[in-house]
C-alpha positions as CSV (number, residue, x, y, z in Angstrom):
1,M,-0.3,8.0,9.8
2,S,-0.9,5.7,6.7
3,V,0.4,6.5,3.3
4,D,-3.1,6.9,1.6
5,V,-4.0,9.3,4.6
6,T,-0.7,11.3,4.0
7,L,-1.3,11.2,0.4
8,Q,-5.1,12.5,0.7
9,E,-4.3,15.4,2.8
10,L,-1.5,16.0,0.4
11,V,-3.8,15.8,-2.6
12,R,-6.5,18.5,-1.0
13,A,-3.6,20.6,0.4
14,V,-2.1,20.8,-3.5
15,L,-5.4,21.3,-5.1
16,E,-7.1,23.5,-2.7
17,L,-9.5,21.3,-2.0
18,P,-11.8,21.3,1.9
19,A,-10.7,19.0,4.4
20,D,-13.5,16.8,4.0
21,A,-13.3,16.4,0.2
22,D,-13.2,12.8,-1.3
23,V,-10.1,13.1,-3.3
24,T,-10.2,9.3,-4.7
25,S,-11.8,10.2,-7.9
26,T,-10.0,13.3,-8.4
27,A,-7.9,13.4,-11.8
28,Q,-5.9,15.8,-14.4
29,G,-8.6,17.4,-16.7
30,V,-11.9,16.1,-14.5
31,S,-10.7,18.2,-11.6
32,P,-10.4,22.0,-12.4
33,S,-8.1,22.7,-9.9
34,W,-5.6,19.9,-11.2
35,D,-4.0,22.1,-13.7
36,S,-0.6,22.1,-15.2
37,L,0.7,24.2,-12.6
38,A,-1.0,22.0,-9.9
39,H,0.5,18.9,-11.3
40,V,4.0,20.1,-11.0
41,T,3.3,21.4,-7.3
42,L,1.9,17.7,-6.6
43,M,4.9,15.9,-7.9
44,T,7.6,18.3,-6.4
45,A,5.5,17.8,-3.3
46,L,5.4,13.6,-3.4
47,E,8.8,14.0,-4.1
48,S,9.3,15.6,-0.9
49,E,6.7,14.3,1.5
50,F,7.4,10.3,0.3
51,D,11.7,11.0,-0.3
52,L,10.8,10.1,-4.7
53,E,12.6,11.0,-7.4
54,I,9.7,11.3,-10.0
55,D,11.0,11.1,-13.8
56,L,9.3,13.2,-16.5
57,D,7.9,9.8,-18.3
58,D,6.4,8.9,-14.6
59,S,4.9,12.7,-14.1
60,L,3.1,12.3,-17.4
61,L,1.2,9.2,-16.5
62,L,0.5,10.1,-12.8
63,T,-2.7,12.1,-14.0
64,S,-5.4,10.5,-11.3
65,Y,-5.3,10.2,-7.7
66,D,-5.7,6.2,-8.7
67,S,-2.4,6.5,-10.7
68,V,-0.5,8.3,-8.0
69,R,-1.8,6.2,-5.0
70,K,-0.3,2.8,-6.9
71,Y,2.9,4.7,-8.1
72,V,3.3,5.7,-4.4
73,A,2.7,2.4,-2.7
74,A,4.9,0.5,-5.1
75,R,7.8,2.7,-4.2
76,C,6.8,3.1,-0.3
77,A,6.4,-1.0,0.0
């Protein structure tokens, strides 16, 4: 399974979005379900799923699906 597909499924699960929801435009502050608790949960899920360690400075920048996708892609390459 590709990183993009896995990431989309992960974001849907954490943000409790429908299976057919387009997550590519989700962002903290725009998507109602992406609150501070969901953000922490998402960072933890990313670390677990992709075997990453996300430091606080990076986590503060990962506030949209696109920024998360780019971050994960760069570290999983």
